[in-house]
PDBQT receptor file of N, H, CA, C and O in Angstrom, charges set to zero:
ATOM      1  N   MET A   1      -3.064 -10.573  29.906  1.00  0.00    +0.000 N 
ATOM      2  CA  MET A   1      -2.358  -9.340  30.169  1.00  0.00    +0.000 C 
ATOM      3  C   MET A   1      -0.887  -9.602  30.496  1.00  0.00    +0.000 C 
ATOM      4  O   MET A   1      -0.010  -8.800  30.174  1.00  0.00    +0.000 OA
ATOM      5  N   GLN A   2      -0.641 -10.735  31.140  1.00  0.00    +0.000 N 
ATOM      6  H   GLN A   2      -1.353 -11.386  31.402  1.00  0.00    +0.000 HD
ATOM      7  CA  GLN A   2       0.736 -11.086  31.482  1.00  0.00    +0.000 C 
ATOM      8  C   GLN A   2       1.557 -11.321  30.217  1.00  0.00    +0.000 C 
ATOM      9  O   GLN A   2       2.744 -10.997  30.184  1.00  0.00    +0.000 OA
ATOM     10  N   ASP A   3       0.935 -11.884  29.172  1.00  0.00    +0.000 N 
ATOM     11  H   ASP A   3      -0.030 -12.147  29.200  1.00  0.00    +0.000 HD
ATOM     12  CA  ASP A   3       1.644 -12.094  27.908  1.00  0.00    +0.000 C 
ATOM     13  C   ASP A   3       2.072 -10.766  27.291  1.00  0.00    +0.000 C 
ATOM     14  O   ASP A   3       3.158 -10.669  26.719  1.00  0.00    +0.000 OA
ATOM     15  N   LEU A   4       1.228  -9.747  27.403  1.00  0.00    +0.000 N 
ATOM     16  H   LEU A   4       0.346  -9.825  27.868  1.00  0.00    +0.000 HD
ATOM     17  CA  LEU A   4       1.572  -8.431  26.874  1.00  0.00    +0.000 C 
ATOM     18  C   LEU A   4       2.794  -7.868  27.591  1.00  0.00    +0.000 C 
ATOM     19  O   LEU A   4       3.716  -7.371  26.944  1.00  0.00    +0.000 OA
ATOM     20  N   TRP A   5       2.811  -7.939  28.903  1.00  0.00    +0.000 N 
ATOM     21  H   TRP A   5       2.062  -8.343  29.429  1.00  0.00    +0.000 HD
ATOM     22  CA  TRP A   5       3.952  -7.435  29.663  1.00  0.00    +0.000 C 
ATOM     23  C   TRP A   5       5.213  -8.234  29.359  1.00  0.00    +0.000 C 
ATOM     24  O   TRP A   5       6.305  -7.672  29.274  1.00  0.00    +0.000 OA
ATOM     25  N   THR A   6       5.060  -9.539  29.195  1.00  0.00    +0.000 N 
ATOM     26  H   THR A   6       4.173  -9.995  29.264  1.00  0.00    +0.000 HD
ATOM     27  CA  THR A   6       6.202 -10.378  28.837  1.00  0.00    +0.000 C 
ATOM     28  C   THR A   6       6.763  -9.964  27.487  1.00  0.00    +0.000 C 
ATOM     29  O   THR A   6       7.978  -9.860  27.321  1.00  0.00    +0.000 OA
ATOM     30  N   ALA A   7       5.884  -9.729  26.526  1.00  0.00    +0.000 N 
ATOM     31  H   ALA A   7       4.897  -9.813  26.661  1.00  0.00    +0.000 HD
ATOM     32  CA  ALA A   7       6.319  -9.313  25.193  1.00  0.00    +0.000 C 
ATOM     33  C   ALA A   7       7.024  -7.955  25.241  1.00  0.00    +0.000 C 
ATOM     34  O   ALA A   7       8.052  -7.767  24.591  1.00  0.00    +0.000 OA
ATOM     35  N   LEU A   8       6.477  -7.013  26.004  1.00  0.00    +0.000 N 
ATOM     36  H   LEU A   8       5.642  -7.165  26.532  1.00  0.00    +0.000 HD
ATOM     37  CA  LEU A   8       7.106  -5.699  26.122  1.00  0.00    +0.000 C 
ATOM     38  C   LEU A   8       8.475  -5.778  26.788  1.00  0.00    +0.000 C 
ATOM     39  O   LEU A   8       9.398  -5.061  26.402  1.00  0.00    +0.000 OA
ATOM     40  N   CYS A   9       8.605  -6.631  27.767  1.00  0.00    +0.000 N 
ATOM     41  H   CYS A   9       7.855  -7.213  28.081  1.00  0.00    +0.000 HD
ATOM     42  CA  CYS A   9       9.904  -6.836  28.413  1.00  0.00    +0.000 C 
ATOM     43  C   CYS A   9      10.902  -7.447  27.434  1.00  0.00    +0.000 C 
ATOM     44  O   CYS A   9      12.073  -7.067  27.422  1.00  0.00    +0.000 OA
ATOM     45  N   LEU A  10      10.449  -8.380  26.623  1.00  0.00    +0.000 N 
ATOM     46  H   LEU A  10       9.497  -8.689  26.632  1.00  0.00    +0.000 HD
ATOM     47  CA  LEU A  10      11.320  -8.989  25.620  1.00  0.00    +0.000 C 
ATOM     48  C   LEU A  10      11.777  -7.957  24.596  1.00  0.00    +0.000 C 
ATOM     49  O   LEU A  10      12.934  -7.974  24.176  1.00  0.00    +0.000 OA
ATOM     50  N   VAL A  11      10.888  -7.064  24.193  1.00  0.00    +0.000 N 
ATOM     51  H   VAL A  11       9.948  -7.049  24.534  1.00  0.00    +0.000 HD
ATOM     52  CA  VAL A  11      11.264  -5.976  23.275  1.00  0.00    +0.000 C 
ATOM     53  C   VAL A  11      12.356  -5.123  23.915  1.00  0.00    +0.000 C 
ATOM     54  O   VAL A  11      13.336  -4.777  23.256  1.00  0.00    +0.000 OA
ATOM     55  N   ALA A  12      12.195  -4.785  25.188  1.00  0.00    +0.000 N 
ATOM     56  H   ALA A  12      11.399  -5.066  25.724  1.00  0.00    +0.000 HD
ATOM     57  CA  ALA A  12      13.193  -3.972  25.886  1.00  0.00    +0.000 C 
ATOM     58  C   ALA A  12      14.537  -4.688  25.947  1.00  0.00    +0.000 C 
ATOM     59  O   ALA A  12      15.582  -4.060  25.773  1.00  0.00    +0.000 OA
ATOM     60  N   VAL A  13      14.518  -5.985  26.189  1.00  0.00    +0.000 N 
ATOM     61  H   VAL A  13      13.669  -6.495  26.330  1.00  0.00    +0.000 HD
ATOM     62  CA  VAL A  13      15.759  -6.766  26.238  1.00  0.00    +0.000 C 
ATOM     63  C   VAL A  13      16.442  -6.758  24.865  1.00  0.00    +0.000 C 
ATOM     64  O   VAL A  13      17.652  -6.551  24.776  1.00  0.00    +0.000 OA
ATOM     65  N   LEU A  14      15.678  -6.981  23.809  1.00  0.00    +0.000 N 
ATOM     66  H   LEU A  14      14.695  -7.149  23.881  1.00  0.00    +0.000 HD
ATOM     67  CA  LEU A  14      16.263  -7.006  22.465  1.00  0.00    +0.000 C 
ATOM     68  C   LEU A  14      16.797  -5.632  22.062  1.00  0.00    +0.000 C 
ATOM     69  O   LEU A  14      17.883  -5.535  21.489  1.00  0.00    +0.000 OA
ATOM     70  N   GLU A  15      16.051  -4.578  22.354  1.00  0.00    +0.000 N 
ATOM     71  H   GLU A  15      15.169  -4.657  22.819  1.00  0.00    +0.000 HD
ATOM     72  CA  GLU A  15      16.523  -3.227  22.045  1.00  0.00    +0.000 C 
ATOM     73  C   GLU A  15      17.809  -2.929  22.813  1.00  0.00    +0.000 C 
ATOM     74  O   GLU A  15      18.755  -2.375  22.253  1.00  0.00    +0.000 OA
ATOM     75  N   GLY A  16      17.843  -3.288  24.072  1.00  0.00    +0.000 N 
ATOM     76  H   GLY A  16      17.074  -3.738  24.527  1.00  0.00    +0.000 HD
ATOM     77  CA  GLY A  16      19.045  -3.078  24.870  1.00  0.00    +0.000 C 
ATOM     78  C   GLY A  16      20.218  -3.886  24.354  1.00  0.00    +0.000 C 
ATOM     79  O   GLY A  16      21.354  -3.414  24.382  1.00  0.00    +0.000 OA
ATOM     80  N   LEU A  17      19.963  -5.087  23.887  1.00  0.00    +0.000 N 
ATOM     81  H   LEU A  17      19.039  -5.470  23.864  1.00  0.00    +0.000 HD
ATOM     82  CA  LEU A  17      21.017  -5.929  23.332  1.00  0.00    +0.000 C 
ATOM     83  C   LEU A  17      21.630  -5.279  22.100  1.00  0.00    +0.000 C 
ATOM     84  O   LEU A  17      22.853  -5.248  21.960  1.00  0.00    +0.000 OA
ATOM     85  N   PHE A  18      20.787  -4.757  21.199  1.00  0.00    +0.000 N 
ATOM     86  H   PHE A  18      19.794  -4.782  21.313  1.00  0.00    +0.000 HD
ATOM     87  CA  PHE A  18      21.297  -4.092  20.003  1.00  0.00    +0.000 C 
ATOM     88  C   PHE A  18      22.148  -2.883  20.371  1.00  0.00    +0.000 C 
ATOM     89  O   PHE A  18      23.210  -2.670  19.787  1.00  0.00    +0.000 OA
ATOM     90  N   LEU A  19      21.687  -2.092  21.335  1.00  0.00    +0.000 N 
ATOM     91  H   LEU A  19      20.824  -2.266  21.809  1.00  0.00    +0.000 HD
ATOM     92  CA  LEU A  19      22.440  -0.916  21.761  1.00  0.00    +0.000 C 
ATOM     93  C   LEU A  19      23.756  -1.305  22.429  1.00  0.00    +0.000 C 
ATOM     94  O   LEU A  19      24.767  -0.625  22.255  1.00  0.00    +0.000 OA
ATOM     95  N   PHE A  20      23.744  -2.380  23.180  1.00  0.00    +0.000 N 
ATOM     96  H   PHE A  20      22.923  -2.933  23.322  1.00  0.00    +0.000 HD
ATOM     97  CA  PHE A  20      24.936  -2.820  23.898  1.00  0.00    +0.000 C 
ATOM     98  C   PHE A  20      25.978  -3.403  22.945  1.00  0.00    +0.000 C 
ATOM     99  O   PHE A  20      27.169  -3.115  23.065  1.00  0.00    +0.000 OA
ATOM    100  N   VAL A  21      25.522  -4.223  22.000  1.00  0.00    +0.000 N 
ATOM    101  H   VAL A  21      24.555  -4.457  21.902  1.00  0.00    +0.000 HD
ATOM    102  CA  VAL A  21      26.443  -4.936  21.115  1.00  0.00    +0.000 C 
ATOM    103  C   VAL A  21      26.996  -4.029  20.014  1.00  0.00    +0.000 C 
ATOM    104  O   VAL A  21      28.179  -4.108  19.682  1.00  0.00    +0.000 OA
ATOM    105  N   SER A  22      26.148  -3.172  19.450  1.00  0.00    +0.000 N 
ATOM    106  H   SER A  22      25.187  -3.108  19.720  1.00  0.00    +0.000 HD
ATOM    107  CA  SER A  22      26.573  -2.379  18.303  1.00  0.00    +0.000 C 
ATOM    108  C   SER A  22      26.020  -0.953  18.355  1.00  0.00    +0.000 C 
ATOM    109  O   SER A  22      25.120  -0.612  17.588  1.00  0.00    +0.000 OA
ATOM    110  N   PRO A  23      26.548  -0.125  19.248  1.00  0.00    +0.000 N 
ATOM    111  CA  PRO A  23      26.036   1.241  19.322  1.00  0.00    +0.000 C 
ATOM    112  C   PRO A  23      26.295   2.038  18.041  1.00  0.00    +0.000 C 
ATOM    113  O   PRO A  23      25.471   2.868  17.656  1.00  0.00    +0.000 OA
ATOM    114  N   GLY A  24      27.424   1.796  17.381  1.00  0.00    +0.000 N 
ATOM    115  H   GLY A  24      28.093   1.122  17.694  1.00  0.00    +0.000 HD
ATOM    116  CA  GLY A  24      27.729   2.503  16.137  1.00  0.00    +0.000 C 
ATOM    117  C   GLY A  24      26.763   2.129  15.024  1.00  0.00    +0.000 C 
ATOM    118  O   GLY A  24      26.309   2.993  14.274  1.00  0.00    +0.000 OA
ATOM    119  N   GLY A  25      26.452   0.856  14.917  1.00  0.00    +0.000 N 
ATOM    120  H   GLY A  25      26.821   0.154  15.526  1.00  0.00    +0.000 HD
ATOM    121  CA  GLY A  25      25.492   0.406  13.915  1.00  0.00    +0.000 C 
ATOM    122  C   GLY A  25      24.112   0.968  14.174  1.00  0.00    +0.000 C 
ATOM    123  O   GLY A  25      23.389   1.323  13.244  1.00  0.00    +0.000 OA
ATOM    124  N   TRP A  26      23.752   1.046  15.433  1.00  0.00    +0.000 N 
ATOM    125  H   TRP A  26      24.339   0.757  16.190  1.00  0.00    +0.000 HD
ATOM    126  CA  TRP A  26      22.446   1.611  15.795  1.00  0.00    +0.000 C 
ATOM    127  C   TRP A  26      22.383   3.084  15.407  1.00  0.00    +0.000 C 
ATOM    128  O   TRP A  26      21.369   3.546  14.884  1.00  0.00    +0.000 OA
ATOM    129  N   LYS A  27      23.465   3.826  15.663  1.00  0.00    +0.000 N 
ATOM    130  H   LYS A  27      24.289   3.450  16.088  1.00  0.00    +0.000 HD
ATOM    131  CA  LYS A  27      23.501   5.245  15.299  1.00  0.00    +0.000 C 
ATOM    132  C   LYS A  27      23.388   5.432  13.792  1.00  0.00    +0.000 C 
ATOM    133  O   LYS A  27      22.658   6.308  13.327  1.00  0.00    +0.000 OA
ATOM    134  N   ARG A  28      24.110   4.609  13.024  1.00  0.00    +0.000 N 
ATOM    135  H   ARG A  28      24.702   3.898  13.402  1.00  0.00    +0.000 HD
ATOM    136  CA  ARG A  28      24.033   4.715  11.562  1.00  0.00    +0.000 C 
ATOM    137  C   ARG A  28      22.626   4.418  11.064  1.00  0.00    +0.000 C 
ATOM    138  O   ARG A  28      22.139   5.076  10.145  1.00  0.00    +0.000 OA
ATOM    139  N   THR A  29      21.973   3.433  11.664  1.00  0.00    +0.000 N 
ATOM    140  H   THR A  29      22.369   2.898  12.411  1.00  0.00    +0.000 HD
ATOM    141  CA  THR A  29      20.601   3.100  11.267  1.00  0.00    +0.000 C 
ATOM    142  C   THR A  29      19.660   4.261  11.543  1.00  0.00    +0.000 C 
ATOM    143  O   THR A  29      18.819   4.588  10.707  1.00  0.00    +0.000 OA
ATOM    144  N   VAL A  30      19.792   4.884  12.704  1.00  0.00    +0.000 N 
ATOM    145  H   VAL A  30      20.476   4.618  13.384  1.00  0.00    +0.000 HD
ATOM    146  CA  VAL A  30      18.934   6.014  13.048  1.00  0.00    +0.000 C 
ATOM    147  C   VAL A  30      19.192   7.180  12.094  1.00  0.00    +0.000 C 
ATOM    148  O   VAL A  30      18.250   7.859  11.685  1.00  0.00    +0.000 OA
ATOM    149  N   GLU A  31      20.449   7.419  11.737  1.00  0.00    +0.000 N 
ATOM    150  H   GLU A  31      21.214   6.868  12.070  1.00  0.00    +0.000 HD
ATOM    151  CA  GLU A  31      20.763   8.488  10.785  1.00  0.00    +0.000 C 
ATOM    152  C   GLU A  31      20.105   8.220   9.430  1.00  0.00    +0.000 C 
ATOM    153  O   GLU A  31      19.611   9.143   8.782  1.00  0.00    +0.000 OA
ATOM    154  N   GLN A  32      20.099   6.964   9.009  1.00  0.00    +0.000 N 
ATOM    155  H   GLN A  32      20.500   6.214   9.535  1.00  0.00    +0.000 HD
ATOM    156  CA  GLN A  32      19.457   6.621   7.735  1.00  0.00    +0.000 C 
ATOM    157  C   GLN A  32      17.941   6.803   7.822  1.00  0.00    +0.000 C 
ATOM    158  O   GLN A  32      17.310   7.235   6.857  1.00  0.00    +0.000 OA
ATOM    159  N   LEU A  33      17.357   6.476   8.976  1.00  0.00    +0.000 N 
ATOM    160  H   LEU A  33      17.869   6.125   9.760  1.00  0.00    +0.000 HD
ATOM    161  CA  LEU A  33      15.921   6.667   9.150  1.00  0.00    +0.000 C 
ATOM    162  C   LEU A  33      15.544   8.146   9.085  1.00  0.00    +0.000 C 
ATOM    163  O   LEU A  33      14.478   8.485   8.572  1.00  0.00    +0.000 OA
ATOM    164  N   TRP A  34      16.394   9.022   9.592  1.00  0.00    +0.000 N 
ATOM    165  H   TRP A  34      17.260   8.747  10.008  1.00  0.00    +0.000 HD
ATOM    166  CA  TRP A  34      16.126  10.459   9.555  1.00  0.00    +0.000 C 
ATOM    167  C   TRP A  34      16.007  10.953   8.115  1.00  0.00    +0.000 C 
ATOM    168  O   TRP A  34      15.305  11.928   7.848  1.00  0.00    +0.000 OA
ATOM    169  N   GLN A  35      16.692  10.281   7.188  1.00  0.00    +0.000 N 
ATOM    170  H   GLN A  35      17.262   9.489   7.405  1.00  0.00    +0.000 HD
ATOM    171  CA  GLN A  35      16.689  10.719   5.796  1.00  0.00    +0.000 C 
ATOM    172  C   GLN A  35      15.462  10.225   5.030  1.00  0.00    +0.000 C 
ATOM    173  O   GLN A  35      15.201  10.698   3.923  1.00  0.00    +0.000 OA
ATOM    174  N   LEU A  36      14.721   9.304   5.586  1.00  0.00    +0.000 N 
ATOM    175  H   LEU A  36      14.933   8.921   6.485  1.00  0.00    +0.000 HD
ATOM    176  CA  LEU A  36      13.509   8.813   4.927  1.00  0.00    +0.000 C 
ATOM    177  C   LEU A  36      12.349   9.771   5.187  1.00  0.00    +0.000 C 
ATOM    178  O   LEU A  36      12.306  10.445   6.216  1.00  0.00    +0.000 OA
ATOM    179  N   ASP A  37      11.420   9.822   4.249  1.00  0.00    +0.000 N 
ATOM    180  H   ASP A  37      11.455   9.274   3.413  1.00  0.00    +0.000 HD
ATOM    181  CA  ASP A  37      10.238  10.643   4.512  1.00  0.00    +0.000 C 
ATOM    182  C   ASP A  37       9.226   9.850   5.343  1.00  0.00    +0.000 C 
ATOM    183  O   ASP A  37       9.350   8.637   5.510  1.00  0.00    +0.000 OA
ATOM    184  N   ASP A  38       8.232  10.560   5.854  1.00  0.00    +0.000 N 
ATOM    185  H   ASP A  38       8.131  11.546   5.718  1.00  0.00    +0.000 HD
ATOM    186  CA  ASP A  38       7.254   9.941   6.757  1.00  0.00    +0.000 C 
ATOM    187  C   ASP A  38       6.536   8.765   6.102  1.00  0.00    +0.000 C 
ATOM    188  O   ASP A  38       6.249   7.765   6.760  1.00  0.00    +0.000 OA
ATOM    189  N   ARG A  39       6.250   8.882   4.822  1.00  0.00    +0.000 N 
ATOM    190  H   ARG A  39       6.484   9.694   4.288  1.00  0.00    +0.000 HD
ATOM    191  CA  ARG A  39       5.537   7.815   4.111  1.00  0.00    +0.000 C 
ATOM    192  C   ARG A  39       6.349   6.511   4.112  1.00  0.00    +0.000 C 
ATOM    193  O   ARG A  39       5.798   5.432   4.330  1.00  0.00    +0.000 OA
ATOM    194  N   GLN A  40       7.645   6.618   3.870  1.00  0.00    +0.000 N 
ATOM    195  H   GLN A  40       8.093   7.494   3.693  1.00  0.00    +0.000 HD
ATOM    196  CA  GLN A  40       8.502   5.434   3.852  1.00  0.00    +0.000 C 
ATOM    197  C   GLN A  40       8.595   4.802   5.241  1.00  0.00    +0.000 C 
ATOM    198  O   GLN A  40       8.569   3.579   5.375  1.00  0.00    +0.000 OA
ATOM    199  N   ILE A  41       8.702   5.624   6.253  1.00  0.00    +0.000 N 
ATOM    200  H   ILE A  41       8.724   6.618   6.144  1.00  0.00    +0.000 HD
ATOM    201  CA  ILE A  41       8.782   5.100   7.623  1.00  0.00    +0.000 C 
ATOM    202  C   ILE A  41       7.456   4.447   8.007  1.00  0.00    +0.000 C 
ATOM    203  O   ILE A  41       7.443   3.405   8.663  1.00  0.00    +0.000 OA
ATOM    204  N   ARG A  42       6.344   5.055   7.602  1.00  0.00    +0.000 N 
ATOM    205  H   ARG A  42       6.355   5.901   7.070  1.00  0.00    +0.000 HD
ATOM    206  CA  ARG A  42       5.028   4.485   7.888  1.00  0.00    +0.000 C 
ATOM    207  C   ARG A  42       4.881   3.128   7.197  1.00  0.00    +0.000 C 
ATOM    208  O   ARG A  42       4.351   2.188   7.789  1.00  0.00    +0.000 OA
ATOM    209  N   GLN A  43       5.345   3.020   5.953  1.00  0.00    +0.000 N 
ATOM    210  H   GLN A  43       5.776   3.783   5.472  1.00  0.00    +0.000 HD
ATOM    211  CA  GLN A  43       5.273   1.744   5.236  1.00  0.00    +0.000 C 
ATOM    212  C   GLN A  43       6.132   0.684   5.920  1.00  0.00    +0.000 C 
ATOM    213  O   GLN A  43       5.713  -0.466   6.050  1.00  0.00    +0.000 OA
ATOM    214  N   LEU A  44       7.326   1.066   6.355  1.00  0.00    +0.000 N 
ATOM    215  H   LEU A  44       7.666   2.001   6.249  1.00  0.00    +0.000 HD
ATOM    216  CA  LEU A  44       8.192   0.132   7.072  1.00  0.00    +0.000 C 
ATOM    217  C   LEU A  44       7.531  -0.326   8.373  1.00  0.00    +0.000 C 
ATOM    218  O   LEU A  44       7.564  -1.509   8.710  1.00  0.00    +0.000 OA
ATOM    219  N   GLY A  45       6.936   0.611   9.095  1.00  0.00    +0.000 N 
ATOM    220  H   GLY A  45       6.909   1.572   8.821  1.00  0.00    +0.000 HD
ATOM    221  CA  GLY A  45       6.234   0.271  10.329  1.00  0.00    +0.000 C 
ATOM    222  C   GLY A  45       5.062  -0.662  10.080  1.00  0.00    +0.000 C 
ATOM    223  O   GLY A  45       4.842  -1.608  10.836  1.00  0.00    +0.000 OA
ATOM    224  N   GLY A  46       4.301  -0.395   9.009  1.00  0.00    +0.000 N 
ATOM    225  H   GLY A  46       4.479   0.373   8.394  1.00  0.00    +0.000 HD
ATOM    226  CA  GLY A  46       3.175  -1.270   8.662  1.00  0.00    +0.000 C 
ATOM    227  C   GLY A  46       3.637  -2.672   8.294  1.00  0.00    +0.000 C 
ATOM    228  O   GLY A  46       3.014  -3.664   8.673  1.00  0.00    +0.000 OA
ATOM    229  N   LEU A  47       4.734  -2.742   7.553  1.00  0.00    +0.000 N 
ATOM    230  H   LEU A  47       5.241  -1.937   7.245  1.00  0.00    +0.000 HD
ATOM    231  CA  LEU A  47       5.290  -4.044   7.184  1.00  0.00    +0.000 C 
ATOM    232  C   LEU A  47       5.726  -4.824   8.419  1.00  0.00    +0.000 C 
ATOM    233  O   LEU A  47       5.466  -6.022   8.526  1.00  0.00    +0.000 OA
ATOM    234  N   MET A  48       6.394  -4.139   9.355  1.00  0.00    +0.000 N 
ATOM    235  H   MET A  48       6.605  -3.166   9.268  1.00  0.00    +0.000 HD
ATOM    236  CA  MET A  48       6.824  -4.797  10.590  1.00  0.00    +0.000 C 
ATOM    237  C   MET A  48       5.624  -5.237  11.426  1.00  0.00    +0.000 C 
ATOM    238  O   MET A  48       5.640  -6.306  12.036  1.00  0.00    +0.000 OA
ATOM    239  N   LEU A  49       4.594  -4.411  11.447  1.00  0.00    +0.000 N 
ATOM    240  H   LEU A  49       4.581  -3.543  10.952  1.00  0.00    +0.000 HD
ATOM    241  CA  LEU A  49       3.375  -4.739  12.184  1.00  0.00    +0.000 C 
ATOM    242  C   LEU A  49       2.724  -5.995  11.631  1.00  0.00    +0.000 C 
ATOM    243  O   LEU A  49       2.364  -6.896  12.389  1.00  0.00    +0.000 OA
ATOM    244  N   VAL A  50       2.571  -6.060  10.322  1.00  0.00    +0.000 N 
ATOM    245  H   VAL A  50       2.864  -5.328   9.706  1.00  0.00    +0.000 HD
ATOM    246  CA  VAL A  50       1.952  -7.228   9.682  1.00  0.00    +0.000 C 
ATOM    247  C   VAL A  50       2.823  -8.466   9.875  1.00  0.00    +0.000 C 
ATOM    248  O   VAL A  50       2.311  -9.540  10.190  1.00  0.00    +0.000 OA
ATOM    249  N   ALA A  51       4.128  -8.322   9.690  1.00  0.00    +0.000 N 
ATOM    250  H   ALA A  51       4.543  -7.449   9.434  1.00  0.00    +0.000 HD
ATOM    251  CA  ALA A  51       5.036  -9.468   9.858  1.00  0.00    +0.000 C 
ATOM    252  C   ALA A  51       4.997  -9.987  11.298  1.00  0.00    +0.000 C 
ATOM    253  O   ALA A  51       4.953 -11.196  11.524  1.00  0.00    +0.000 OA
ATOM    254  N   GLY A  52       5.014  -9.075  12.263  1.00  0.00    +0.000 N 
ATOM    255  H   GLY A  52       5.049  -8.093  12.079  1.00  0.00    +0.000 HD
ATOM    256  CA  GLY A  52       4.961  -9.483  13.665  1.00  0.00    +0.000 C 
ATOM    257  C   GLY A  52       3.651 -10.150  14.026  1.00  0.00    +0.000 C 
ATOM    258  O   GLY A  52       3.641 -11.157  14.734  1.00  0.00    +0.000 OA
ATOM    259  N   ALA A  53       2.541  -9.597  13.547  1.00  0.00    +0.000 N 
ATOM    260  H   ALA A  53       2.549  -8.779  12.972  1.00  0.00    +0.000 HD
ATOM    261  CA  ALA A  53       1.229 -10.195  13.830  1.00  0.00    +0.000 C 
ATOM    262  C   ALA A  53       1.107 -11.568  13.180  1.00  0.00    +0.000 C 
ATOM    263  O   ALA A  53       0.556 -12.490  13.781  1.00  0.00    +0.000 OA
ATOM    264  N   ALA A  54       1.617 -11.711  11.959  1.00  0.00    +0.000 N 
ATOM    265  H   ALA A  54       2.065 -10.961  11.471  1.00  0.00    +0.000 HD
ATOM    266  CA  ALA A  54       1.563 -13.006  11.270  1.00  0.00    +0.000 C 
ATOM    267  C   ALA A  54       2.422 -14.035  11.997  1.00  0.00    +0.000 C 
ATOM    268  O   ALA A  54       2.019 -15.187  12.155  1.00  0.00    +0.000 OA
ATOM    269  N   ALA A  55       3.606 -13.616  12.440  1.00  0.00    +0.000 N 
ATOM    270  H   ALA A  55       3.934 -12.680  12.313  1.00  0.00    +0.000 HD
ATOM    271  CA  ALA A  55       4.468 -14.539  13.172  1.00  0.00    +0.000 C 
ATOM    272  C   ALA A  55       3.844 -14.954  14.494  1.00  0.00    +0.000 C 
ATOM    273  O   ALA A  55       3.921 -16.119  14.887  1.00  0.00    +0.000 OA
ATOM    274  N   LEU A  56       3.228 -14.002  15.179  1.00  0.00    +0.000 N 
ATOM    275  H   LEU A  56       3.165 -13.056  14.860  1.00  0.00    +0.000 HD
ATOM    276  CA  LEU A  56       2.557 -14.308  16.448  1.00  0.00    +0.000 C 
ATOM    277  C   LEU A  56       1.407 -15.270  16.220  1.00  0.00    +0.000 C 
ATOM    278  O   LEU A  56       1.240 -16.232  16.970  1.00  0.00    +0.000 OA
ATOM    279  N   TRP A  57       0.606 -15.015  15.180  1.00  0.00    +0.000 N 
ATOM    280  H   TRP A  57       0.742 -14.234  14.570  1.00  0.00    +0.000 HD
ATOM    281  CA  TRP A  57      -0.510 -15.912  14.867  1.00  0.00    +0.000 C 
ATOM    282  C   TRP A  57       0.008 -17.306  14.555  1.00  0.00    +0.000 C 
ATOM    283  O   TRP A  57      -0.555 -18.296  15.021  1.00  0.00    +0.000 OA
ATOM    284  N   TRP A  58       1.074 -17.392  13.771  1.00  0.00    +0.000 N 
ATOM    285  H   TRP A  58       1.531 -16.587  13.392  1.00  0.00    +0.000 HD
ATOM    286  CA  TRP A  58       1.636 -18.691  13.379  1.00  0.00    +0.000 C 
ATOM    287  C   TRP A  58       2.157 -19.448  14.605  1.00  0.00    +0.000 C 
ATOM    288  O   TRP A  58       1.977 -20.662  14.708  1.00  0.00    +0.000 OA
ATOM    289  N   LEU A  59       2.792 -18.743  15.519  1.00  0.00    +0.000 N 
ATOM    290  H   LEU A  59       2.938 -17.757  15.435  1.00  0.00    +0.000 HD
ATOM    291  CA  LEU A  59       3.318 -19.392  16.721  1.00  0.00    +0.000 C 
ATOM    292  C   LEU A  59       2.221 -19.860  17.666  1.00  0.00    +0.000 C 
ATOM    293  O   LEU A  59       2.379 -20.866  18.358  1.00  0.00    +0.000 OA
ATOM    294  N   ARG A  60       1.110 -19.132  17.696  1.00  0.00    +0.000 N 
ATOM    295  H   ARG A  60       0.982 -18.315  17.134  1.00  0.00    +0.000 HD
ATOM    296  CA  ARG A  60       0.027 -19.463  18.622  1.00  0.00    +0.000 C 
ATOM    297  C   ARG A  60      -0.929 -20.513  18.090  1.00  0.00    +0.000 C 
ATOM    298  O   ARG A  60      -1.703 -21.085  18.856  1.00  0.00    +0.000 OA
ATOM    299  N   HIS A  61      -0.889 -20.782  16.771  1.00  0.00    +0.000 N 
ATOM    300  H   HIS A  61      -0.260 -20.318  16.148  1.00  0.00    +0.000 HD
ATOM    301  CA  HIS A  61      -1.837 -21.756  16.193  1.00  0.00    +0.000 C 
ATOM    302  C   HIS A  61      -1.135 -22.940  15.614  1.00  0.00    +0.000 C 
ATOM    303  O   HIS A  61      -1.782 -23.847  15.092  1.00  0.00    +0.000 OA
TER     304      HIS A  61
């Protein structure tokens, strides 16, 4: 359970870093996401999910 909290904290740190370093770039990215349909966003989310799970598996084994 501690690993889960550590991972969530790391996500928060990385998200905050992106917002701190490049707020304009973050805004442009969000504007582009608004223009995508739900199917495209779902596919992107699925791709990120699979990539993250594969990377986690690779790091742990």
